[in-house]
KOLMARBA-268375 format. One record per residue (C-alpha): residue number from 0; residue in three letters; x, y negated, z. Coordinates in nm, 2 decimals, decimal comma, m for minus. Layout:
BEGIN
   num   residuo        u        v        w
   NUM       ALA        X        Y        Z
...
END
This chain:
BEGIN
   num   residuo        u        v        w
     0       UNK     9,34    m9,70    12,17
     1       UNK     9,27    m9,97    11,92
     2       UNK     9,61   m10,03    11,80
     3       UNK     9,64    m9,67    11,73
     4       UNK     9,29    m9,64    11,50
     5       UNK     9,42    m9,98    11,35
     6       UNK     9,74    m9,79    11,26
     7       UNK     9,56    m9,52    11,12
     8       UNK     9,28    m9,70    10,93
     9       UNK     9,59    m9,95    10,79
    10       UNK     9,77    m9,60    10,66
    11       UNK     9,45    m9,47    10,53
    12       UNK     9,40    m9,77    10,31
    13       UNK     9,72    m9,66    10,12
    14       UNK     9,72    m9,32    10,15
    15       UNK     9,37    m9,18    10,13
    16       UNK     9,21    m9,17     9,80
    17       UNK     8,87    m9,19     9,97
    18       UNK     8,97    m9,46    10,22
    19       UNK     9,16    m9,70    10,02
    20       UNK     8,89    m9,67     9,74
    21       UNK     8,65    m9,79     9,97
    22       UNK     8,89   m10,04    10,10
    23       UNK     8,95   m10,20     9,75
    24       UNK     8,60   m10,20     9,72
    25       UNK     8,58   m10,43    10,03
    26       UNK     8,85   m10,66     9,91
    27       UNK     8,68   m10,69     9,55
    28       UNK     8,37   m10,82     9,74
    29       UNK     8,55   m11,08     9,87
    30       UNK     8,61   m10,95    10,24
    31       UNK     8,93   m11,04    10,40
    32       UNK     9,24   m10,77    10,46
    33       UNK     9,15   m10,73    10,84
    34       UNK     8,79   m10,73    10,82
    35       UNK     8,86   m10,43    10,57
    36       UNK     9,04   m10,26    10,73
    37       UNK     8,85   m10,27    11,05
    38       UNK     8,56   m10,12    10,83
    39       UNK     8,81    m9,82    10,73
    40       UNK     8,85    m9,78    11,09
    41       UNK     8,46    m9,76    11,16
    42       UNK     8,46    m9,50    10,90
    43       UNK     8,76    m9,31    11,07
    44       UNK     8,51    m9,29    11,37
    45       UNK     8,22    m9,22    11,20
    46       UNK     8,42    m8,94    11,02
    47       UNK     8,58    m8,81    11,27
    48       UNK     8,19    m8,78    11,51
    49       UNK     8,06    m8,59    11,22
    50       UNK     8,33    m8,32    11,22
    51       UNK     8,33    m8,28    11,57
    52       UNK     7,96    m8,26    11,58
    53       UNK     7,95    m8,02    11,30
    54       UNK     8,22    m7,84    11,39
    55       UNK     8,39    m7,85    11,05
    56       UNK     8,70    m7,93    10,84
    57       UNK     8,74    m8,24    10,65
    58       UNK     8,67    m8,16    10,30
    59       UNK     8,80    m8,51    10,05
    60       UNK     8,58    m8,56     9,81
    61       UNK     8,93    m8,60     9,55
    62       UNK     9,07    m8,31     9,45
    63       UNK     9,46    m8,24     9,54
    64       UNK     9,68    m8,16     9,27
END
């Protein structure tokens, strides 16, 4: 489970604008790569739990073209 979550977080840092900006902000504040990716993984877990609890769909903050 941990490896899968890590790979999802790593991919999200490249392809999801919301999480990519979160990752970039952590890196610019001096966090190491692995620490920042783990923070993104934790954020993914929090987002998934919120979506399940609220019974809603994912609504990104960015506008898709």
